[in-house]
mmCIF file as Biopython writes it, N, C-alpha, C and O atoms, coordinates in Angstrom:
data_model
#
loop_
_atom_site.group_PDB
_atom_site.id
_atom_site.type_symbol
_atom_site.label_atom_id
_atom_site.label_alt_id
_atom_site.label_comp_id
_atom_site.label_asym_id
_atom_site.label_entity_id
_atom_site.label_seq_id
_atom_site.pdbx_PDB_ins_code
_atom_site.Cartn_x
_atom_site.Cartn_y
_atom_site.Cartn_z
_atom_site.occupancy
_atom_site.B_iso_or_equiv
_atom_site.auth_seq_id
_atom_site.auth_asym_id
_atom_site.pdbx_PDB_model_num
ATOM 1   N N  . MET A ? 1  ? -31.932 14.127  11.541 1.0 0.0 1  A 1 
ATOM 2   C CA . MET A ? 1  ? -30.793 15.346  11.815 1.0 0.0 1  A 1 
ATOM 3   C C  . MET A ? 1  ? -30.993 15.929  10.432 1.0 0.0 1  A 1 
ATOM 4   O O  . MET A ? 1  ? -30.720 15.242  9.448  1.0 0.0 1  A 1 
ATOM 5   N N  . LYS A ? 2  ? -31.483 17.238  10.302 1.0 0.0 2  A 1 
ATOM 6   C CA . LYS A ? 2  ? -31.605 17.992  9.327  1.0 0.0 2  A 1 
ATOM 7   C C  . LYS A ? 2  ? -30.277 18.591  8.593  1.0 0.0 2  A 1 
ATOM 8   O O  . LYS A ? 2  ? -29.371 18.983  9.329  1.0 0.0 2  A 1 
ATOM 9   N N  . PRO A ? 3  ? -30.112 18.684  7.166  1.0 0.0 3  A 1 
ATOM 10  C CA . PRO A ? 3  ? -28.864 18.977  6.759  1.0 0.0 3  A 1 
ATOM 11  C C  . PRO A ? 3  ? -28.207 20.396  7.282  1.0 0.0 3  A 1 
ATOM 12  O O  . PRO A ? 3  ? -27.029 20.596  7.580  1.0 0.0 3  A 1 
ATOM 13  N N  . THR A ? 4  ? -29.425 21.421  7.309  1.0 0.0 4  A 1 
ATOM 14  C CA . THR A ? 4  ? -29.148 22.380  7.208  1.0 0.0 4  A 1 
ATOM 15  C C  . THR A ? 4  ? -28.279 22.551  8.595  1.0 0.0 4  A 1 
ATOM 16  O O  . THR A ? 4  ? -27.437 23.447  8.656  1.0 0.0 4  A 1 
ATOM 17  N N  . ILE A ? 5  ? -28.533 21.553  9.849  1.0 0.0 5  A 1 
ATOM 18  C CA . ILE A ? 5  ? -27.840 21.865  11.489 1.0 0.0 5  A 1 
ATOM 19  C C  . ILE A ? 5  ? -26.366 20.850  11.210 1.0 0.0 5  A 1 
ATOM 20  O O  . ILE A ? 5  ? -25.390 20.907  11.959 1.0 0.0 5  A 1 
ATOM 21  N N  . PHE A ? 6  ? -26.426 20.184  10.316 1.0 0.0 6  A 1 
ATOM 22  C CA . PHE A ? 6  ? -25.120 19.242  9.786  1.0 0.0 6  A 1 
ATOM 23  C C  . PHE A ? 6  ? -24.135 20.444  9.125  1.0 0.0 6  A 1 
ATOM 24  O O  . PHE A ? 6  ? -22.914 20.468  9.274  1.0 0.0 6  A 1 
ATOM 25  N N  . ARG A ? 7  ? -24.668 21.120  8.607  1.0 0.0 7  A 1 
ATOM 26  C CA . ARG A ? 7  ? -23.834 22.305  7.711  1.0 0.0 7  A 1 
ATOM 27  C C  . ARG A ? 7  ? -23.463 23.254  8.284  1.0 0.0 7  A 1 
ATOM 28  O O  . ARG A ? 7  ? -22.374 23.751  7.996  1.0 0.0 7  A 1 
ATOM 29  N N  . ARG A ? 8  ? -24.533 23.952  9.588  1.0 0.0 8  A 1 
ATOM 30  C CA . ARG A ? 8  ? -23.849 24.980  10.615 1.0 0.0 8  A 1 
ATOM 31  C C  . ARG A ? 8  ? -23.081 24.218  11.218 1.0 0.0 8  A 1 
ATOM 32  O O  . ARG A ? 8  ? -22.064 24.884  11.415 1.0 0.0 8  A 1 
ATOM 33  N N  . ASP A ? 9  ? -22.940 23.152  11.663 1.0 0.0 9  A 1 
ATOM 34  C CA . ASP A ? 9  ? -22.074 22.135  12.420 1.0 0.0 9  A 1 
ATOM 35  C C  . ASP A ? 9  ? -20.322 22.521  12.058 1.0 0.0 9  A 1 
ATOM 36  O O  . ASP A ? 9  ? -19.355 22.956  12.684 1.0 0.0 9  A 1 
ATOM 37  N N  . LEU A ? 10 ? -20.633 22.057  10.653 1.0 0.0 10 A 1 
ATOM 38  C CA . LEU A ? 10 ? -19.410 22.071  9.910  1.0 0.0 10 A 1 
ATOM 39  C C  . LEU A ? 10 ? -18.768 23.452  9.563  1.0 0.0 10 A 1 
ATOM 40  O O  . LEU A ? 10 ? -17.627 23.521  9.108  1.0 0.0 10 A 1 
ATOM 41  N N  . HIS A ? 11 ? -19.452 24.415  9.769  1.0 0.0 11 A 1 
ATOM 42  C CA . HIS A ? 11 ? -18.959 25.876  9.735  1.0 0.0 11 A 1 
ATOM 43  C C  . HIS A ? 11 ? -18.505 25.907  10.813 1.0 0.0 11 A 1 
ATOM 44  O O  . HIS A ? 11 ? -17.419 26.481  10.900 1.0 0.0 11 A 1 
ATOM 45  N N  . ALA A ? 12 ? -18.925 25.499  11.705 1.0 0.0 12 A 1 
ATOM 46  C CA . ALA A ? 12 ? -18.484 25.868  13.167 1.0 0.0 12 A 1 
ATOM 47  C C  . ALA A ? 12 ? -16.833 25.772  13.822 1.0 0.0 12 A 1 
ATOM 48  O O  . ALA A ? 12 ? -16.198 26.534  14.552 1.0 0.0 12 A 1 
ATOM 49  N N  . TYR A ? 13 ? -16.447 24.226  13.066 1.0 0.0 13 A 1 
ATOM 50  C CA . TYR A ? 13 ? -14.895 23.957  12.763 1.0 0.0 13 A 1 
ATOM 51  C C  . TYR A ? 13 ? -14.433 24.865  11.952 1.0 0.0 13 A 1 
ATOM 52  O O  . TYR A ? 13 ? -15.131 24.936  10.940 1.0 0.0 13 A 1 
ATOM 53  N N  . ARG A ? 14 ? -13.669 25.498  11.960 1.0 0.0 14 A 1 
ATOM 54  C CA . ARG A ? 14 ? -12.695 26.804  10.809 1.0 0.0 14 A 1 
ATOM 55  C C  . ARG A ? 14 ? -11.375 25.227  10.406 1.0 0.0 14 A 1 
ATOM 56  O O  . ARG A ? 14 ? -11.381 24.128  10.961 1.0 0.0 14 A 1 
ATOM 57  N N  . THR A ? 15 ? -10.844 25.498  9.793  1.0 0.0 15 A 1 
ATOM 58  C CA . THR A ? 15 ? -10.137 24.778  8.982  1.0 0.0 15 A 1 
ATOM 59  C C  . THR A ? 15 ? -8.455  24.422  10.071 1.0 0.0 15 A 1 
ATOM 60  O O  . THR A ? 15 ? -7.598  25.291  10.230 1.0 0.0 15 A 1 
ATOM 61  N N  . GLY A ? 16 ? -8.374  23.309  10.535 1.0 0.0 16 A 1 
ATOM 62  C CA . GLY A ? 16 ? -7.358  23.235  11.447 1.0 0.0 16 A 1 
ATOM 63  C C  . GLY A ? 16 ? -7.736  23.207  12.801 1.0 0.0 16 A 1 
ATOM 64  O O  . GLY A ? 16 ? -6.897  22.945  13.664 1.0 0.0 16 A 1 
ATOM 65  N N  . THR A ? 17 ? -9.102  23.487  13.126 1.0 0.0 17 A 1 
ATOM 66  C CA . THR A ? 17 ? -9.601  23.425  14.324 1.0 0.0 17 A 1 
ATOM 67  C C  . THR A ? 17 ? -9.359  21.642  15.031 1.0 0.0 17 A 1 
ATOM 68  O O  . THR A ? 17 ? -8.555  21.306  15.901 1.0 0.0 17 A 1 
ATOM 69  N N  . ILE A ? 18 ? -10.259 20.859  14.366 1.0 0.0 18 A 1 
ATOM 70  C CA . ILE A ? 18 ? -10.315 19.457  14.672 1.0 0.0 18 A 1 
ATOM 71  C C  . ILE A ? 18 ? -9.098  18.685  14.623 1.0 0.0 18 A 1 
ATOM 72  O O  . ILE A ? 18 ? -8.924  17.646  15.260 1.0 0.0 18 A 1 
ATOM 73  N N  . GLY A ? 19 ? -8.252  19.230  13.838 1.0 0.0 19 A 1 
ATOM 74  C CA . GLY A ? 19 ? -6.479  18.846  13.667 1.0 0.0 19 A 1 
ATOM 75  C C  . GLY A ? 19 ? -5.747  19.381  15.034 1.0 0.0 19 A 1 
ATOM 76  O O  . GLY A ? 19 ? -4.904  18.666  15.574 1.0 0.0 19 A 1 
ATOM 77  N N  . ARG A ? 20 ? -6.097  20.667  15.578 1.0 0.0 20 A 1 
ATOM 78  C CA . ARG A ? 20 ? -5.434  21.226  16.686 1.0 0.0 20 A 1 
ATOM 79  C C  . ARG A ? 20 ? -6.046  20.526  18.300 1.0 0.0 20 A 1 
ATOM 80  O O  . ARG A ? 20 ? -5.450  20.341  19.361 1.0 0.0 20 A 1 
ATOM 81  N N  . ALA A ? 21 ? -7.414  20.276  17.910 1.0 0.0 21 A 1 
ATOM 82  C CA . ALA A ? 21 ? -7.937  19.545  19.511 1.0 0.0 21 A 1 
ATOM 83  C C  . ALA A ? 21 ? -7.240  17.831  19.127 1.0 0.0 21 A 1 
ATOM 84  O O  . ALA A ? 21 ? -6.535  17.391  20.035 1.0 0.0 21 A 1 
ATOM 85  N N  . VAL A ? 22 ? -7.382  17.039  18.063 1.0 0.0 22 A 1 
ATOM 86  C CA . VAL A ? 22 ? -6.680  16.067  18.253 1.0 0.0 22 A 1 
ATOM 87  C C  . VAL A ? 22 ? -4.932  15.785  19.096 1.0 0.0 22 A 1 
ATOM 88  O O  . VAL A ? 22 ? -4.347  15.036  19.879 1.0 0.0 22 A 1 
ATOM 89  N N  . GLU A ? 23 ? -4.765  16.842  18.345 1.0 0.0 23 A 1 
ATOM 90  C CA . GLU A ? 23 ? -2.952  17.161  18.748 1.0 0.0 23 A 1 
ATOM 91  C C  . GLU A ? 23 ? -2.847  17.466  19.959 1.0 0.0 23 A 1 
ATOM 92  O O  . GLU A ? 23 ? -1.845  17.212  20.628 1.0 0.0 23 A 1 
ATOM 93  N N  . GLU A ? 24 ? -4.112  18.187  20.488 1.0 0.0 24 A 1 
ATOM 94  C CA . GLU A ? 24 ? -3.896  18.422  21.991 1.0 0.0 24 A 1 
ATOM 95  C C  . GLU A ? 24 ? -3.944  17.189  23.068 1.0 0.0 24 A 1 
ATOM 96  O O  . GLU A ? 24 ? -3.395  16.899  24.131 1.0 0.0 24 A 1 
ATOM 97  N N  . ARG A ? 25 ? -5.084  16.535  22.027 1.0 0.0 25 A 1 
ATOM 98  C CA . ARG A ? 25 ? -5.837  15.270  23.306 1.0 0.0 25 A 1 
ATOM 99  C C  . ARG A ? 25 ? -4.404  14.056  23.616 1.0 0.0 25 A 1 
ATOM 100 O O  . ARG A ? 25 ? -3.858  13.759  24.678 1.0 0.0 25 A 1 
ATOM 101 N N  . THR A ? 26 ? -4.117  13.528  22.059 1.0 0.0 26 A 1 
ATOM 102 C CA . THR A ? 26 ? -3.217  12.927  21.935 1.0 0.0 26 A 1 
ATOM 103 C C  . THR A ? 26 ? -1.802  12.942  21.824 1.0 0.0 26 A 1 
ATOM 104 O O  . THR A ? 26 ? -1.092  11.947  21.971 1.0 0.0 26 A 1 
ATOM 105 N N  . GLY A ? 27 ? -1.377  14.170  21.542 1.0 0.0 27 A 1 
ATOM 106 C CA . GLY A ? 27 ? 0.111   14.634  21.387 1.0 0.0 27 A 1 
ATOM 107 C C  . GLY A ? 27 ? 0.555   14.404  20.274 1.0 0.0 27 A 1 
ATOM 108 O O  . GLY A ? 27 ? 1.683   14.888  20.182 1.0 0.0 27 A 1 
ATOM 109 N N  . THR A ? 28 ? 0.155   13.774  19.135 1.0 0.0 28 A 1 
ATOM 110 C CA . THR A ? 28 ? 0.605   13.749  17.946 1.0 0.0 28 A 1 
ATOM 111 C C  . THR A ? 28 ? -0.573  14.302  17.080 1.0 0.0 28 A 1 
ATOM 112 O O  . THR A ? 28 ? -1.728  14.573  17.410 1.0 0.0 28 A 1 
ATOM 113 N N  . PRO A ? 29 ? 0.136   14.400  15.739 1.0 0.0 29 A 1 
ATOM 114 C CA . PRO A ? 29 ? -0.672  15.637  14.875 1.0 0.0 29 A 1 
ATOM 115 C C  . PRO A ? 29 ? -1.584  14.628  13.999 1.0 0.0 29 A 1 
ATOM 116 O O  . PRO A ? 29 ? -1.183  13.482  13.801 1.0 0.0 29 A 1 
ATOM 117 N N  . LEU A ? 30 ? -2.603  14.998  13.570 1.0 0.0 30 A 1 
ATOM 118 C CA . LEU A ? 30 ? -3.692  14.334  13.169 1.0 0.0 30 A 1 
ATOM 119 C C  . LEU A ? 30 ? -3.148  13.578  11.736 1.0 0.0 30 A 1 
ATOM 120 O O  . LEU A ? 30 ? -3.546  12.435  11.513 1.0 0.0 30 A 1 
ATOM 121 N N  . ALA A ? 31 ? -2.189  14.277  10.733 1.0 0.0 31 A 1 
ATOM 122 C CA . ALA A ? 31 ? -1.825  13.409  9.529  1.0 0.0 31 A 1 
ATOM 123 C C  . ALA A ? 31 ? -1.039  12.532  9.935  1.0 0.0 31 A 1 
ATOM 124 O O  . ALA A ? 31 ? -0.914  11.546  9.209  1.0 0.0 31 A 1 
ATOM 125 N N  . VAL A ? 32 ? -0.246  12.589  11.225 1.0 0.0 32 A 1 
ATOM 126 C CA . VAL A ? 32 ? 0.300   11.504  11.534 1.0 0.0 32 A 1 
ATOM 127 C C  . VAL A ? 32 ? -0.588  10.241  11.801 1.0 0.0 32 A 1 
ATOM 128 O O  . VAL A ? 32 ? -0.434  9.226   11.122 1.0 0.0 32 A 1 
ATOM 129 N N  . GLY A ? 33 ? -1.410  10.309  12.684 1.0 0.0 33 A 1 
ATOM 130 C CA . GLY A ? 33 ? -2.446  9.279   12.943 1.0 0.0 33 A 1 
ATOM 131 C C  . GLY A ? 33 ? -3.121  8.916   11.781 1.0 0.0 33 A 1 
ATOM 132 O O  . GLY A ? 33 ? -3.521  7.752   11.764 1.0 0.0 33 A 1 
ATOM 133 N N  . ILE A ? 34 ? -3.324  9.520   10.926 1.0 0.0 34 A 1 
ATOM 134 C CA . ILE A ? 34 ? -3.947  8.970   9.253  1.0 0.0 34 A 1 
ATOM 135 C C  . ILE A ? 34 ? -2.756  8.606   8.538  1.0 0.0 34 A 1 
ATOM 136 O O  . ILE A ? 34 ? -2.994  7.730   7.707  1.0 0.0 34 A 1 
ATOM 137 N N  . PHE A ? 35 ? -1.665  8.942   8.570  1.0 0.0 35 A 1 
ATOM 138 C CA . PHE A ? 35 ? -0.603  7.908   8.121  1.0 0.0 35 A 1 
ATOM 139 C C  . PHE A ? 35 ? -0.468  6.332   8.628  1.0 0.0 35 A 1 
ATOM 140 O O  . PHE A ? 35 ? -0.454  5.350   7.886  1.0 0.0 35 A 1 
ATOM 141 N N  . LEU A ? 36 ? -0.366  6.332   10.163 1.0 0.0 36 A 1 
ATOM 142 C CA . LEU A ? 36 ? -0.114  5.221   10.559 1.0 0.0 36 A 1 
ATOM 143 C C  . LEU A ? 36 ? -1.317  3.969   10.116 1.0 0.0 36 A 1 
ATOM 144 O O  . LEU A ? 36 ? -1.248  2.796   9.747  1.0 0.0 36 A 1 
ATOM 145 N N  . VAL A ? 37 ? -2.303  4.851   10.355 1.0 0.0 37 A 1 
ATOM 146 C CA . VAL A ? 37 ? -3.520  3.869   10.001 1.0 0.0 37 A 1 
ATOM 147 C C  . VAL A ? 37 ? -3.374  3.260   8.723  1.0 0.0 37 A 1 
ATOM 148 O O  . VAL A ? 37 ? -3.233  2.051   8.541  1.0 0.0 37 A 1 
ATOM 149 N N  . LEU A ? 38 ? -3.426  4.445   7.541  1.0 0.0 38 A 1 
ATOM 150 C CA . LEU A ? 38 ? -3.038  3.599   6.171  1.0 0.0 38 A 1 
ATOM 151 C C  . LEU A ? 38 ? -1.995  2.752   6.153  1.0 0.0 38 A 1 
ATOM 152 O O  . LEU A ? 38 ? -1.994  1.821   5.347  1.0 0.0 38 A 1 
ATOM 153 N N  . ALA A ? 39 ? -1.049  2.927   6.953  1.0 0.0 39 A 1 
ATOM 154 C CA . ALA A ? 39 ? 0.223   2.109   6.785  1.0 0.0 39 A 1 
ATOM 155 C C  . ALA A ? 39 ? -0.319  0.680   7.474  1.0 0.0 39 A 1 
ATOM 156 O O  . ALA A ? 39 ? -0.047  -0.319  6.808  1.0 0.0 39 A 1 
ATOM 157 N N  . VAL A ? 40 ? -0.921  0.495   8.502  1.0 0.0 40 A 1 
ATOM 158 C CA . VAL A ? 40 ? -1.050  -0.641  8.931  1.0 0.0 40 A 1 
ATOM 159 C C  . VAL A ? 40 ? -2.457  -1.561  8.090  1.0 0.0 40 A 1 
ATOM 160 O O  . VAL A ? 40 ? -2.586  -2.781  8.186  1.0 0.0 40 A 1 
ATOM 161 N N  . VAL A ? 41 ? -3.188  -0.859  7.473  1.0 0.0 41 A 1 
ATOM 162 C CA . VAL A ? 41 ? -3.821  -1.352  6.317  1.0 0.0 41 A 1 
ATOM 163 C C  . VAL A ? 41 ? -3.413  -1.624  4.943  1.0 0.0 41 A 1 
ATOM 164 O O  . VAL A ? 41 ? -3.963  -2.298  4.071  1.0 0.0 41 A 1 
ATOM 165 N N  . GLY A ? 42 ? -2.557  -1.094  4.941  1.0 0.0 42 A 1 
ATOM 166 C CA . GLY A ? 42 ? -1.804  -1.607  4.085  1.0 0.0 42 A 1 
ATOM 167 C C  . GLY A ? 42 ? -1.084  -2.608  4.079  1.0 0.0 42 A 1 
ATOM 168 O O  . GLY A ? 42 ? -1.080  -3.297  3.059  1.0 0.0 42 A 1 
ATOM 169 N N  . LEU A ? 43 ? -0.470  -2.890  4.926  1.0 0.0 43 A 1 
ATOM 170 C CA . LEU A ? 43 ? 0.272   -4.003  5.727  1.0 0.0 43 A 1 
ATOM 171 C C  . LEU A ? 43 ? -0.630  -4.832  5.992  1.0 0.0 43 A 1 
ATOM 172 O O  . LEU A ? 43 ? -0.073  -5.930  5.993  1.0 0.0 43 A 1 
ATOM 173 N N  . GLY A ? 44 ? -2.006  -4.988  6.283  1.0 0.0 44 A 1 
ATOM 174 C CA . GLY A ? 44 ? -2.870  -6.370  6.533  1.0 0.0 44 A 1 
ATOM 175 C C  . GLY A ? 44 ? -3.198  -6.613  5.235  1.0 0.0 44 A 1 
ATOM 176 O O  . GLY A ? 44 ? -3.135  -7.802  4.922  1.0 0.0 44 A 1 
ATOM 177 N N  . LEU A ? 45 ? -3.583  -5.723  4.240  1.0 0.0 45 A 1 
ATOM 178 C CA . LEU A ? 45 ? -3.569  -6.231  2.614  1.0 0.0 45 A 1 
ATOM 179 C C  . LEU A ? 45 ? -2.744  -6.875  2.271  1.0 0.0 45 A 1 
ATOM 180 O O  . LEU A ? 45 ? -2.971  -8.077  2.130  1.0 0.0 45 A 1 
ATOM 181 N N  . LEU A ? 46 ? -1.677  -6.438  2.046  1.0 0.0 46 A 1 
ATOM 182 C CA . LEU A ? 46 ? -0.150  -7.130  1.561  1.0 0.0 46 A 1 
ATOM 183 C C  . LEU A ? 46 ? -0.165  -8.621  2.429  1.0 0.0 46 A 1 
ATOM 184 O O  . LEU A ? 46 ? 0.135   -9.642  1.810  1.0 0.0 46 A 1 
ATOM 185 N N  . PHE A ? 47 ? -0.398  -8.671  3.372  1.0 0.0 47 A 1 
ATOM 186 C CA . PHE A ? 47 ? -0.317  -9.778  4.238  1.0 0.0 47 A 1 
ATOM 187 C C  . PHE A ? 47 ? -1.579  -10.887 3.662  1.0 0.0 47 A 1 
ATOM 188 O O  . PHE A ? 47 ? -1.249  -11.984 3.212  1.0 0.0 47 A 1 
ATOM 189 N N  . LEU A ? 48 ? -2.874  -10.514 3.726  1.0 0.0 48 A 1 
ATOM 190 C CA . LEU A ? 48 ? -3.731  -11.239 2.924  1.0 0.0 48 A 1 
ATOM 191 C C  . LEU A ? 48 ? -3.391  -11.676 1.922  1.0 0.0 48 A 1 
ATOM 192 O O  . LEU A ? 48 ? -3.607  -12.867 1.698  1.0 0.0 48 A 1 
ATOM 193 N N  . GLY A ? 49 ? -2.732  -10.852 0.956  1.0 0.0 49 A 1 
ATOM 194 C CA . GLY A ? 49 ? -2.446  -11.058 -0.344 1.0 0.0 49 A 1 
ATOM 195 C C  . GLY A ? 49 ? -1.485  -12.142 -0.697 1.0 0.0 49 A 1 
ATOM 196 O O  . GLY A ? 49 ? -1.545  -12.848 -1.704 1.0 0.0 49 A 1 
ATOM 197 N N  . PHE A ? 50 ? -0.500  -12.197 0.347  1.0 0.0 50 A 1 
ATOM 198 C CA . PHE A ? 50 ? 0.381   -13.499 0.641  1.0 0.0 50 A 1 
ATOM 199 C C  . PHE A ? 50 ? -0.458  -14.765 0.909  1.0 0.0 50 A 1 
ATOM 200 O O  . PHE A ? 50 ? -0.368  -15.814 0.271  1.0 0.0 50 A 1 
ATOM 201 N N  . VAL A ? 51 ? -1.398  -14.486 2.083  1.0 0.0 51 A 1 
ATOM 202 C CA . VAL A ? 51 ? -2.110  -15.845 2.209  1.0 0.0 51 A 1 
ATOM 203 C C  . VAL A ? 51 ? -3.050  -16.178 0.959  1.0 0.0 51 A 1 
ATOM 204 O O  . VAL A ? 51 ? -3.067  -17.327 0.517  1.0 0.0 51 A 1 
ATOM 205 N N  . ILE A ? 52 ? -3.615  -15.450 0.551  1.0 0.0 52 A 1 
ATOM 206 C CA . ILE A ? 52 ? -4.294  -15.928 -0.304 1.0 0.0 52 A 1 
ATOM 207 C C  . ILE A ? 52 ? -3.450  -16.475 -1.838 1.0 0.0 52 A 1 
ATOM 208 O O  . ILE A ? 52 ? -3.736  -17.451 -2.531 1.0 0.0 52 A 1 
ATOM 209 N N  . GLY A ? 53 ? -2.463  -15.569 -2.019 1.0 0.0 53 A 1 
ATOM 210 C CA . GLY A ? 53 ? -1.535  -16.503 -3.117 1.0 0.0 53 A 1 
ATOM 211 C C  . GLY A ? 53 ? -0.880  -17.777 -2.505 1.0 0.0 53 A 1 
ATOM 212 O O  . GLY A ? 53 ? -0.926  -18.795 -3.195 1.0 0.0 53 A 1 
ATOM 213 N N  . ILE A ? 54 ? -0.452  -17.817 -1.645 1.0 0.0 54 A 1 
ATOM 214 C CA . ILE A ? 54 ? -0.302  -19.195 -0.897 1.0 0.0 54 A 1 
ATOM 215 C C  . ILE A ? 54 ? -1.146  -20.278 -1.114 1.0 0.0 54 A 1 
ATOM 216 O O  . ILE A ? 54 ? -0.783  -21.431 -1.351 1.0 0.0 54 A 1 
ATOM 217 N N  . ALA A ? 55 ? -2.519  -19.782 -1.008 1.0 0.0 55 A 1 
ATOM 218 C CA . ALA A ? 55 ? -3.512  -20.784 -0.856 1.0 0.0 55 A 1 
ATOM 219 C C  . ALA A ? 55 ? -3.669  -21.188 -2.140 1.0 0.0 55 A 1 
ATOM 220 O O  . ALA A ? 55 ? -3.765  -22.370 -2.470 1.0 0.0 55 A 1 
ATOM 221 N N  . LEU A ? 56 ? -3.701  -20.262 -2.884 1.0 0.0 56 A 1 
ATOM 222 C CA . LEU A ? 56 ? -4.160  -20.632 -4.754 1.0 0.0 56 A 1 
ATOM 223 C C  . LEU A ? 56 ? -2.665  -21.513 -4.939 1.0 0.0 56 A 1 
ATOM 224 O O  . LEU A ? 56 ? -2.382  -22.028 -6.021 1.0 0.0 56 A 1 
#
């Protein structure tokens, strides 16, 4: 895929278009989904830290 095509595709999405599409499809705003993913990853890392700490 050429970079020019990729750049044109990015310009096709105006600011907020992707967020609105996600919101329509899932019923939750994009920011909430990102926050939930980050929260789950954070908890997972915290749990791993505890496990490694106990093992050591």
